[in-house]
C-alpha positions as CSV (number, residue, x, y, z in Angstrom):
1,M,-8.7,-14.2,0.5
2,L,-5.8,-12.9,2.7
3,I,-5.3,-15.0,5.8
4,C,-3.0,-14.0,8.6
5,E,-2.4,-16.8,11.1
6,N,-0.8,-16.2,14.6
7,L,1.6,-13.6,13.3
8,S,4.4,-12.4,15.7
9,F,7.4,-10.2,15.3
10,S,10.3,-9.7,17.7
11,I,13.3,-7.5,17.5
12,D,16.3,-7.9,19.8
13,G,14.4,-10.5,21.8
14,Q,11.5,-8.1,22.5
15,K,8.1,-8.7,21.0
16,L,6.7,-5.9,18.9
17,F,3.4,-7.7,18.4
18,S,2.1,-11.2,18.6
19,N,-0.9,-13.5,17.9
20,I,-2.2,-11.4,15.0
21,D,-5.1,-13.3,13.2
22,F,-7.5,-12.0,10.6
23,K,-9.1,-13.0,7.3
24,I,-10.0,-10.5,4.5
25,K,-12.1,-11.7,1.6
26,K,-11.8,-10.5,-1.9
27,E,-12.8,-6.8,-2.4
28,K,-13.2,-6.3,1.4
29,D,-11.1,-3.8,3.3
30,L,-9.1,-3.7,6.5
31,L,-8.1,-0.7,8.6
32,I,-5.1,-1.3,10.9
33,T,-4.7,1.3,13.5
34,G,-2.9,2.0,16.8
35,P,-0.5,4.5,18.3
36,S,2.9,5.4,16.7
37,G,5.6,2.9,17.4
38,I,3.2,0.0,17.9
39,G,4.4,-1.9,14.8
40,K,1.9,-0.9,12.1
41,T,4.6,-0.3,9.4
42,T,6.4,-3.5,10.3
43,L,3.2,-5.4,10.0
44,L,2.6,-3.9,6.5
45,S,6.1,-4.9,5.5
46,I,5.5,-8.5,6.6
47,L,2.1,-8.7,4.8
48,C,3.8,-7.5,1.6
49,G,6.6,-9.9,1.8
50,L,9.2,-7.3,2.5
51,Q,10.2,-8.5,6.0
52,Q,9.8,-12.0,7.5
53,P,7.8,-12.5,10.6
54,T,9.3,-14.2,13.7
55,S,6.5,-16.7,13.5
56,G,3.1,-17.3,11.9
57,N,1.9,-17.6,8.3
58,I,0.4,-15.4,5.6
59,F,-1.8,-16.9,2.9
60,Y,-3.0,-15.2,-0.3
61,N,-5.7,-17.7,-1.3
62,D,-3.8,-21.0,-1.4
63,I,-0.3,-19.4,-1.6
64,C,1.7,-19.4,1.7
65,L,3.8,-16.3,1.1
66,Y,6.9,-17.2,3.1
67,N,7.0,-20.7,1.7
68,L,8.0,-19.1,-1.6
69,A,11.6,-18.5,-2.6
70,E,12.7,-14.8,-2.2
71,N,12.6,-14.2,-6.0
72,K,9.1,-15.7,-6.1
73,I,8.0,-13.4,-3.3
74,D,9.2,-10.4,-5.3
75,E,7.4,-11.7,-8.4
76,F,4.2,-12.3,-6.4
77,R,4.4,-8.8,-4.9
78,G,4.9,-7.2,-8.3
79,N,2.0,-9.0,-9.9
80,Q,-0.6,-9.0,-7.1
81,L,0.2,-6.1,-4.7
82,G,0.3,-2.4,-4.8
83,I,2.0,-0.4,-2.1
84,V,1.8,3.3,-1.1
85,F,4.7,3.8,1.2
86,Q,4.7,6.4,4.0
87,N,7.8,8.1,2.6
88,F,6.6,7.6,-1.0
89,N,9.8,5.8,-2.1
90,L,9.9,7.9,-5.3
91,I,13.1,8.9,-7.1
92,N,13.3,12.7,-6.5
93,T,15.6,13.4,-9.5
94,F,13.2,11.6,-11.9
95,T,10.1,13.2,-13.4
96,I,6.6,11.9,-12.5
97,K,6.5,10.1,-15.9
98,Q,10.0,8.5,-15.3
99,N,8.9,7.2,-11.9
100,L,5.9,5.5,-13.4
101,Q,7.8,4.2,-16.4
102,L,10.3,2.6,-14.0
103,A,7.4,0.8,-12.3
104,N,6.1,-0.2,-15.7
105,T,9.5,-1.6,-16.7
106,A,9.9,-3.5,-13.4
107,L,6.6,-5.2,-14.0
108,D,7.5,-5.8,-17.7
109,L,4.5,-3.9,-18.7
110,K,4.1,-2.0,-22.0
111,D,0.7,-0.5,-21.4
112,N,1.6,3.2,-21.6
113,D,-2.0,4.2,-22.1
114,H,-2.8,2.8,-18.7
115,M,-0.1,4.9,-17.2
116,Y,-1.4,8.0,-18.8
117,D,-4.9,7.2,-17.7
118,L,-3.7,6.9,-14.1
119,L,-1.9,10.3,-14.4
120,Q,-5.0,11.9,-15.7
121,R,-7.2,10.5,-12.9
122,V,-4.8,11.6,-10.2
123,G,-4.7,15.1,-11.8
124,L,-1.0,15.1,-12.8
125,A,-1.1,14.5,-16.5
126,D,-0.1,18.1,-17.2
127,K,2.9,17.8,-14.8
128,S,4.3,14.5,-16.0
129,H,7.5,16.3,-17.0
130,V,8.1,17.8,-13.6
131,T,10.7,16.2,-11.3
132,V,9.4,14.8,-8.0
133,S,11.7,17.1,-6.0
134,K,9.6,20.1,-7.2
135,L,6.2,18.6,-6.1
136,S,4.2,19.3,-3.0
137,I,3.6,16.6,-0.4
138,G,0.0,16.1,-1.7
139,E,1.3,15.8,-5.3
140,K,4.0,13.2,-4.3
141,Q,1.2,11.2,-2.6
142,R,-0.8,11.2,-5.8
143,V,2.2,10.0,-7.8
144,A,2.8,7.2,-5.2
145,I,-0.9,6.2,-5.5
146,A,-0.7,6.1,-9.3
147,R,2.4,4.0,-9.1
148,A,0.7,1.5,-6.7
149,F,-2.0,0.9,-9.3
150,I,0.3,0.5,-12.3
151,G,0.0,-3.3,-12.1
152,K,-3.7,-3.4,-11.5
153,P,-3.2,-5.1,-8.1
154,K,-5.6,-7.3,-6.3
155,W,-4.4,-6.1,-2.9
156,V,-3.5,-2.5,-2.1
157,F,-1.5,-1.5,1.0
158,C,-1.3,2.1,2.2
159,D,1.0,3.2,5.1
160,E,-0.1,6.4,6.7
161,P,-1.3,8.0,3.4
162,T,-2.6,11.2,5.1
163,S,-0.4,11.8,8.1
164,S,1.3,14.9,6.5
165,L,-1.8,16.3,4.8
166,D,-4.4,18.9,5.6
167,D,-8.1,18.1,5.7
168,N,-8.8,19.1,2.1
169,N,-5.9,17.0,0.7
170,T,-6.8,14.1,3.1
171,D,-10.3,14.0,1.6
172,M,-9.0,14.0,-1.9
173,I,-6.4,11.3,-1.3
174,I,-8.8,9.0,0.4
175,Q,-11.4,9.4,-2.3
176,L,-8.7,8.7,-4.9
177,I,-7.6,5.5,-3.2
178,K,-11.2,4.4,-2.8
179,E,-12.1,5.1,-6.5
180,E,-9.0,3.2,-7.8
181,C,-9.6,0.2,-5.5
182,Q,-13.2,0.1,-6.9
183,R,-12.0,0.4,-10.4
184,Y,-9.6,-2.6,-10.1
185,K,-11.7,-4.5,-7.6
186,S,-8.8,-4.4,-5.2
187,S,-8.9,-5.1,-1.5
188,L,-7.6,-2.2,0.6
189,I,-5.4,-2.7,3.7
190,L,-4.7,0.7,5.2
191,I,-2.5,1.4,8.1
192,T,-2.9,4.7,10.0
193,H,-3.3,6.5,13.3
194,D,-5.1,9.3,11.6
195,K,-8.6,9.4,13.1
196,R,-10.0,11.3,10.1
197,I,-9.8,8.3,7.8
198,Q,-12.4,6.3,9.8
199,S,-15.0,8.9,9.0
200,L,-14.1,8.9,5.3
201,L,-14.1,5.2,4.6
202,N,-16.3,2.4,5.8
203,F,-14.0,-0.5,6.5
204,N,-15.2,-4.1,6.6
205,E,-12.8,-4.9,9.4
206,I,-10.7,-2.9,11.9
207,L,-7.6,-4.3,13.7
208,E,-6.4,-2.2,16.6
209,L,-2.8,-3.0,17.5
210,G,-1.9,-2.6,21.1
211,E,-5.2,-3.8,22.5
């Protein structure tokens, strides 16, 4: 279970958000929505251990995330979480295969068959030798999704995964995320202001920032 208790974040003395509370059980999903600039990406970073909250606690089962040492937070994130960043965070001069191999190495994984299976399912096995800089936005998104599932995560976080996509690519990307989460029995926490997503996925919980 993911538990968020009384989470607040301030920058330069100004509160971005406060009093955020929710619980998400295993294999249940959460949609976090709200207008641009409300703090959705910051909240995702805090939930993933990338940025400390001003106050409040985050628990993954019996683990209080920010009671861990920084290197243990990094280790926990690598072993338990998968993240699809809004700007992809891919290395543009590397090939698709090299980007996924880098994630494999970072997690000390040697399961190349799993990596190739992921590439097959996201429809990029025949482009594994192509550098990321030559890919379309939709293809980059698919690489980012494949990388997020390299470690077979228990919790998957997606930050605006469809904001730059047309309707057809949006349908494909959301279906892909849904299928991979079901495959690994992962809980999905998806952050967006894209209204199309709510009609494509049935979320167990919805948190609207700014209300």
